[in-house]
C-alpha positions as CSV (number, residue, x, y, z in Angstrom):
1,M,-15.6,14.5,-25.2
2,T,-13.7,15.5,-28.3
3,D,-12.0,13.0,-30.6
4,D,-8.6,14.1,-29.3
5,E,-9.7,13.7,-25.7
6,A,-11.0,10.3,-26.4
7,A,-7.8,9.3,-28.2
8,F,-5.7,10.6,-25.3
9,A,-7.9,8.7,-22.7
10,E,-7.5,5.5,-24.8
11,A,-3.8,5.9,-25.1
12,L,-3.4,6.5,-21.4
13,G,-5.6,3.5,-20.6
14,E,-3.5,1.3,-22.8
15,I,-0.3,2.5,-21.1
16,R,-1.8,1.7,-17.7
17,R,-2.9,-1.7,-18.8
18,L,0.7,-2.4,-20.0
19,L,2.1,-1.2,-16.7
20,D,-0.3,-3.3,-14.7
21,G,0.5,-6.3,-16.9
22,R,4.2,-5.7,-16.3
23,S,4.9,-5.1,-20.0
24,Y,7.2,-2.3,-19.3
25,E,9.1,-2.1,-22.6
26,E,5.8,-2.0,-24.5
27,A,4.6,0.7,-22.1
28,I,7.7,2.8,-23.0
29,V,7.0,2.4,-26.7
30,A,3.3,3.2,-26.2
31,S,4.1,6.2,-24.0
32,T,6.6,7.5,-26.5
33,S,4.1,7.1,-29.3
34,A,1.4,8.9,-27.3
35,L,3.8,11.7,-26.6
36,D,4.4,12.2,-30.3
37,R,0.7,12.8,-30.6
38,F,0.0,14.5,-27.3
39,P,3.3,16.2,-26.2
40,G,1.7,18.6,-23.7
41,H,0.4,15.9,-21.3
42,G,2.4,15.5,-18.1
43,R,0.7,12.2,-17.3
44,L,2.3,10.6,-20.3
45,Y,5.8,11.7,-19.2
46,Y,5.1,10.4,-15.7
47,S,3.8,7.1,-17.1
48,R,6.9,6.7,-19.3
49,A,9.1,7.5,-16.3
50,Q,7.4,4.7,-14.4
51,A,7.8,2.3,-17.3
52,K,11.5,3.2,-17.7
53,L,12.1,2.6,-14.0
54,L,10.2,-0.6,-13.8
55,A,11.8,-2.0,-17.0
56,G,15.2,-2.0,-15.3
57,R,13.9,-3.4,-12.0
58,K,17.3,-4.9,-11.1
59,S,19.2,-1.9,-12.3
60,P,16.7,1.0,-12.4
61,D,17.5,4.0,-14.6
62,F,16.6,6.7,-12.2
63,V,18.2,9.4,-14.4
64,A,16.0,8.6,-17.4
65,A,12.9,8.4,-15.1
66,I,13.9,11.8,-13.5
67,E,14.2,13.4,-17.0
68,D,10.7,12.3,-17.9
69,V,9.1,13.2,-14.6
70,S,10.8,16.6,-14.6
71,R,9.1,17.3,-17.9
72,A,5.8,16.1,-16.3
73,I,6.4,18.7,-13.5
74,E,7.0,21.4,-16.1
75,L,3.6,20.6,-17.7
76,S,1.7,20.0,-14.4
77,P,3.5,21.8,-11.6
78,E,0.6,21.3,-9.2
79,E,0.8,17.5,-9.3
80,P,2.2,16.2,-6.0
81,T,2.7,12.6,-7.3
82,C,5.4,13.7,-9.7
83,R,7.2,15.8,-7.0
84,F,7.0,12.9,-4.6
85,F,8.4,10.3,-7.0
86,R,11.1,12.6,-8.3
87,G,12.1,13.2,-4.7
88,V,12.2,9.4,-4.0
89,W,14.3,8.8,-7.1
90,Y,16.7,11.6,-6.1
91,F,16.8,10.0,-2.6
92,E,17.7,6.6,-4.3
93,L,20.6,8.4,-6.1
94,G,21.8,10.0,-2.9
95,N,21.1,13.5,-4.2
96,W,19.9,14.7,-0.8
97,N,19.4,18.4,-1.5
98,Q,17.1,17.8,-4.5
99,A,15.3,15.0,-2.7
100,A,14.6,17.2,0.3
101,E,13.4,20.0,-2.0
102,D,11.1,17.8,-4.0
103,L,9.7,16.0,-1.0
104,S,9.0,19.3,0.7
105,E,7.1,20.5,-2.3
106,A,5.2,17.3,-2.5
107,V,4.0,17.9,1.1
108,V,3.0,21.5,0.3
109,L,1.1,20.3,-2.8
110,E,-0.6,17.4,-1.0
111,E,-1.7,19.8,1.8
112,A,-3.1,22.3,-0.7
113,L,-5.2,19.6,-2.2
114,G,-6.4,18.4,1.2
115,S,-4.8,15.0,0.6
116,E,-2.5,13.1,2.8
117,Y,-1.6,10.2,0.5
118,Y,2.1,10.9,0.2
119,I,2.7,13.3,3.2
120,E,3.9,10.7,5.7
121,S,6.4,9.1,3.4
122,A,7.5,12.4,2.0
123,R,8.2,13.7,5.5
124,L,10.1,10.6,6.5
125,L,12.3,10.6,3.4
126,R,12.9,14.4,3.7
127,A,14.0,13.9,7.3
128,L,16.4,11.2,6.2
129,A,17.8,13.4,3.4
130,L,18.2,16.3,5.8
131,R,20.1,14.0,8.2
132,Q,22.4,13.0,5.3
133,L,23.0,16.7,4.7
134,G,24.0,17.1,8.4
135,D,20.9,19.1,9.4
136,A,19.9,17.1,12.4
137,R,17.7,19.8,13.9
138,R,15.5,20.1,10.8
139,A,15.5,16.3,10.4
140,E,14.2,15.9,13.9
141,E,11.6,18.6,13.3
142,E,10.4,16.9,10.2
143,V,10.2,13.4,11.7
144,A,8.4,14.8,14.7
145,R,5.5,15.4,12.3
146,C,5.4,11.7,11.4
147,R,3.7,9.0,13.2
148,P,6.2,6.8,15.1
149,S,5.1,3.9,12.9
150,A,5.9,5.7,9.7
151,T,7.9,3.6,7.2
152,F,9.1,3.7,3.6
153,Y,11.2,1.3,1.5
154,A,14.1,3.0,-0.3
155,R,17.8,2.4,-1.1
156,G,17.4,-1.3,-0.5
157,R,16.0,-1.1,3.0
158,L,12.9,-0.3,5.1
159,W,13.3,3.1,6.8
160,R,11.5,4.0,10.0
161,A,11.0,7.3,11.9
162,A,13.4,5.8,14.5
163,D,16.2,5.8,11.9
164,V,16.2,9.6,12.0
165,V,15.5,10.1,15.7
166,P,15.8,7.1,18.1
167,V,12.6,5.8,19.7
168,G,12.1,7.4,23.1
169,S,13.8,10.7,22.2
170,R,11.0,12.2,20.2
171,P,8.7,14.7,21.8
172,N,5.5,13.3,23.4
173,E,7.0,9.8,23.3
174,S,7.9,7.7,26.3
């Protein structure tokens, strides 16, 4: 490991410790400082986006978080986590088109990696965004891919698959 790689790993570790310790303002400062030294690392932008969002817990700054995570996506376009969270944050803002687009991309990237970590939540939120856009058919198709027990907390409430398509009206469900 080179000295730069070691310094980057140390900086990222410190930011994670600050986030875990709920020292969000300090994490913003540490992320910004690390970005001055390592501007080409998407993980630092993503970490700062998280810190910005968590620092304003009662009144989150989704716009500032989206700006940083968008830069992270530019630097690491194959990272599904960034697409997923940007989609969630657009969903929180009511930007249904962008939410649906990012959540679709998150599913594609997760599937390409052979991972299912965000797929269920991404599909559910995408279905809800499509419903908001008036595209009931595509919303129903998307939610049909979810387990009936799928849930996700967003926009101040817990969403369920039944919020898109009522229980009992989904294919293969009695």
